[in-house]
C-alpha positions as CSV (number, residue, x, y, z in Angstrom):
1,X,-3.1,-8.1,-12.9
2,X,-5.4,-10.7,-11.4
3,X,-7.5,-12.9,-13.7
4,X,-11.1,-12.1,-14.2
5,X,-13.4,-12.3,-11.2
6,X,-16.9,-11.2,-10.5
7,X,-15.9,-7.5,-10.0
8,X,-13.9,-7.5,-13.3
9,X,-16.8,-9.1,-15.2
10,X,-18.8,-5.8,-15.2
11,X,-19.1,-4.3,-18.7
12,X,-19.0,-0.8,-17.2
13,X,-19.0,0.7,-13.7
14,X,-22.4,1.9,-12.4
15,X,-23.8,2.8,-9.0
16,X,-22.4,4.9,-6.2
17,X,-19.0,4.0,-4.8
18,X,-18.5,4.0,-1.1
19,X,-15.5,3.3,1.1
20,X,-15.1,1.9,4.6
21,X,-12.4,0.4,6.8
22,X,-11.8,-3.4,6.6
23,X,-13.5,-5.5,9.3
24,X,-12.5,-8.9,10.6
25,X,-15.6,-10.4,9.0
26,X,-14.6,-9.2,5.5
27,X,-12.7,-12.2,4.3
28,X,-15.4,-13.2,1.8
29,X,-15.2,-9.7,0.3
30,X,-11.4,-9.9,0.0
31,X,-11.7,-13.2,-1.8
32,X,-14.4,-11.9,-4.2
33,X,-12.3,-8.9,-5.0
34,X,-8.8,-10.5,-5.3
35,X,-10.0,-13.6,-7.1
36,X,-8.1,-16.9,-7.3
37,X,-4.9,-15.1,-8.2
38,X,-4.7,-13.2,-4.9
39,X,-5.0,-9.8,-6.8
40,X,-1.6,-10.4,-8.6
41,X,0.7,-13.3,-8.7
42,X,-0.4,-15.0,-5.5
43,X,0.5,-11.9,-3.5
44,X,-2.6,-11.6,-1.3
45,X,-1.4,-8.2,0.0
46,X,1.6,-9.9,1.7
47,X,4.5,-8.3,-0.2
48,X,5.4,-5.7,2.4
49,X,4.5,-8.0,5.3
50,X,7.0,-10.8,4.4
51,X,10.4,-9.7,5.7
52,X,12.4,-10.4,2.5
53,X,12.1,-11.6,-1.1
54,X,14.0,-14.4,-2.8
55,X,13.3,-18.0,-1.7
56,X,11.1,-16.9,1.3
57,X,8.8,-14.9,-1.0
58,X,8.7,-17.7,-3.7
59,X,7.6,-20.2,-1.0
60,X,5.0,-17.8,0.4
61,X,3.3,-16.9,-2.9
62,X,-0.2,-18.4,-3.5
63,X,-1.7,-20.7,-0.8
64,X,0.7,-19.7,2.0
65,X,0.1,-16.0,1.5
66,X,-3.6,-16.5,1.3
67,X,-3.7,-18.4,4.6
68,X,-1.4,-15.9,6.3
69,X,-3.4,-12.9,5.1
70,X,-6.7,-14.6,6.1
71,X,-5.4,-15.2,9.6
72,X,-4.4,-11.5,9.9
73,X,-7.7,-10.2,8.6
74,X,-9.8,-12.5,10.8
75,X,-8.0,-11.5,14.0
76,X,-8.3,-7.8,13.2
77,X,-4.6,-7.3,12.6
78,X,-4.9,-5.6,9.1
79,X,-5.6,-2.0,8.4
80,X,-7.3,-1.6,5.0
81,X,-10.0,0.3,3.1
82,X,-12.5,-1.5,0.9
83,X,-14.5,0.3,-1.9
84,X,-17.9,-1.0,-2.8
85,X,-20.4,-0.4,-5.6
86,X,-23.6,-1.4,-3.8
87,X,-22.5,-4.7,-2.2
88,X,-19.8,-5.5,-4.7
89,X,-16.2,-4.9,-3.6
90,X,-14.4,-2.8,-6.3
91,X,-11.2,-1.6,-4.7
92,X,-8.7,-2.2,-1.9
93,X,-6.0,-0.1,-0.2
94,X,-3.6,-1.4,2.4
95,X,-2.3,1.0,5.1
96,X,-1.0,0.8,8.7
97,X,1.9,1.7,10.9
98,X,5.2,1.6,9.0
99,X,6.5,-0.8,11.5
100,X,3.9,-3.4,10.3
101,X,5.7,-3.7,7.0
102,X,9.2,-5.0,7.5
103,X,10.1,-5.3,3.9
104,X,10.0,-1.5,3.5
105,X,13.4,-1.4,5.3
106,X,14.9,-3.5,2.5
107,X,14.2,-0.8,-0.2
108,X,17.0,1.7,-0.2
109,X,14.9,4.4,-1.9
110,X,12.3,4.2,0.9
111,X,14.6,4.6,3.9
112,X,14.2,7.7,5.9
113,X,14.0,8.7,9.6
114,X,10.6,7.7,10.9
115,X,8.7,7.2,14.2
116,X,6.2,4.8,15.7
117,X,3.5,7.4,14.6
118,X,4.6,7.1,10.9
119,X,2.0,5.2,8.9
120,X,2.2,3.8,5.4
121,X,-0.1,3.5,2.4
122,X,1.5,0.9,0.3
123,X,-0.8,-1.2,-1.8
124,X,-3.8,-0.8,-4.1
125,X,-6.0,-3.2,-6.1
126,X,-8.7,-1.9,-8.4
127,X,-10.1,-4.3,-11.0
128,X,-9.7,-3.2,-14.6
129,X,-13.3,-2.3,-15.1
130,X,-13.2,0.2,-12.3
131,X,-9.9,1.9,-13.0
132,X,-10.1,5.6,-14.1
133,X,-13.2,6.2,-12.1
134,X,-11.8,7.8,-9.0
135,X,-11.7,4.7,-6.9
136,X,-8.0,4.9,-6.0
137,X,-8.4,8.5,-4.9
138,X,-11.3,7.7,-2.7
139,X,-9.2,4.9,-1.1
140,X,-6.2,7.2,-0.4
141,X,-8.4,9.9,1.1
142,X,-10.1,7.4,3.5
143,X,-6.9,5.6,4.4
144,X,-5.3,8.9,5.2
145,X,-8.2,10.0,7.3
146,X,-8.3,6.7,9.2
147,X,-4.5,6.8,9.8
148,X,-4.7,10.2,11.4
149,X,-7.7,9.1,13.5
150,X,-5.6,6.2,14.7
151,X,-2.8,8.4,15.9
152,X,-0.5,8.8,12.9
153,X,1.4,12.1,12.8
154,X,2.5,11.5,9.2
155,X,1.5,9.1,6.4
156,X,3.8,7.9,3.7
157,X,3.0,6.8,0.1
158,X,5.4,5.1,-2.3
159,X,4.2,5.9,-5.9
160,X,6.1,4.5,-8.9
161,X,7.7,7.1,-11.2
162,X,7.2,6.7,-15.0
163,X,10.4,5.9,-16.8
164,X,10.0,9.0,-18.9
165,X,8.2,12.2,-18.1
166,X,4.7,12.2,-19.4
167,X,4.8,8.5,-20.2
168,X,2.1,6.1,-19.0
169,X,2.7,3.3,-16.6
170,X,1.1,-0.2,-17.0
171,X,-1.3,-1.0,-14.2
172,X,0.7,-4.1,-13.1
173,X,3.5,-1.8,-12.1
174,X,1.3,0.8,-10.4
175,X,0.2,-1.2,-7.4
176,X,1.7,1.3,-5.0
177,X,0.0,4.2,-6.8
178,X,1.4,7.0,-9.0
179,X,2.6,10.5,-8.1
180,X,-0.5,12.3,-9.3
181,X,-2.7,10.2,-7.1
182,X,-0.9,11.2,-3.9
183,X,-0.5,14.8,-5.0
184,X,-4.2,15.1,-5.5
185,X,-4.7,14.1,-1.9
186,X,-2.4,16.6,-0.4
187,X,0.9,14.6,-0.3
188,X,4.3,16.1,-1.2
189,X,7.4,14.4,-2.5
190,X,10.3,14.4,-0.2
191,X,13.5,15.9,-1.8
192,X,16.8,14.3,-2.9
193,X,15.4,10.9,-3.9
194,X,16.5,8.6,-6.7
195,X,15.2,5.3,-8.2
196,X,11.8,4.4,-9.6
197,X,10.1,4.8,-6.2
198,X,9.6,8.0,-4.2
199,X,8.4,8.7,-0.7
200,X,5.5,11.1,-0.7
201,X,4.4,12.5,2.7
202,X,1.4,14.0,4.3
203,X,1.7,15.3,7.9
204,X,-1.1,15.7,10.4
205,X,-1.9,19.4,11.1
206,X,-1.0,18.9,14.7
207,X,2.2,16.9,14.1
208,X,5.5,17.9,15.7
209,X,7.9,16.8,18.4
210,X,7.8,13.1,17.6
211,X,10.9,10.9,18.2
212,X,12.3,9.8,14.9
213,X,13.8,6.4,14.3
214,X,16.9,6.9,12.2
215,X,17.3,5.1,8.9
216,X,19.5,2.0,9.2
217,X,23.0,2.5,7.9
218,X,24.5,0.1,5.5
219,X,27.3,-2.2,6.7
220,X,29.8,-0.2,4.7
221,X,28.8,3.0,6.4
222,X,29.0,1.4,9.9
223,X,32.4,0.0,9.0
224,X,33.7,3.4,7.9
225,X,32.5,4.9,11.2
226,X,34.4,2.3,13.2
227,X,37.6,2.9,11.2
228,X,37.4,6.7,11.9
């Protein structure tokens, strides 16, 4: 993933890990954690926030993404969880209302009926030295808690499925999490899904009766309906 930074330079994790919601004054912590590479490939946690890929994403990567994400953080427009060991940032999780992440609607496997109370956990960054020490699980638990406190009736996750059952997954491909991570935090996989991504869901104990936004139909489906 990202090149070495201060968090990655640790020989081994030590100290108690704590998590808290992102604050508008946290840009320096984001920079320290993400490093010069913006966590991975100049992303700066903008992948799901930029409406589409292709030329638009190519032009956004790097400095443009960094500037855009900084503006969002400093005006308090980003939901996120930071993990710390003492005062050192060692993990990041992005979450928020699904409507805040327009690129989700371009992924066929992630389309489903949803409402304005549907929230999304969609990005993780944990430096190599801190992987395998429970940081991601702490991040999911805190993000889920904060989403429900903010009015979510359901929270989605989009883990990547291994190519073969029981096989490992390189960290660079696991930035949206893996199934076991969400399952350990009370999420369930929705049925009848295909592709390398799945939607995992956890509902608020008091959820029910929310108005769903239907998944957008493809142009072909709309055309067939008109013909009929």
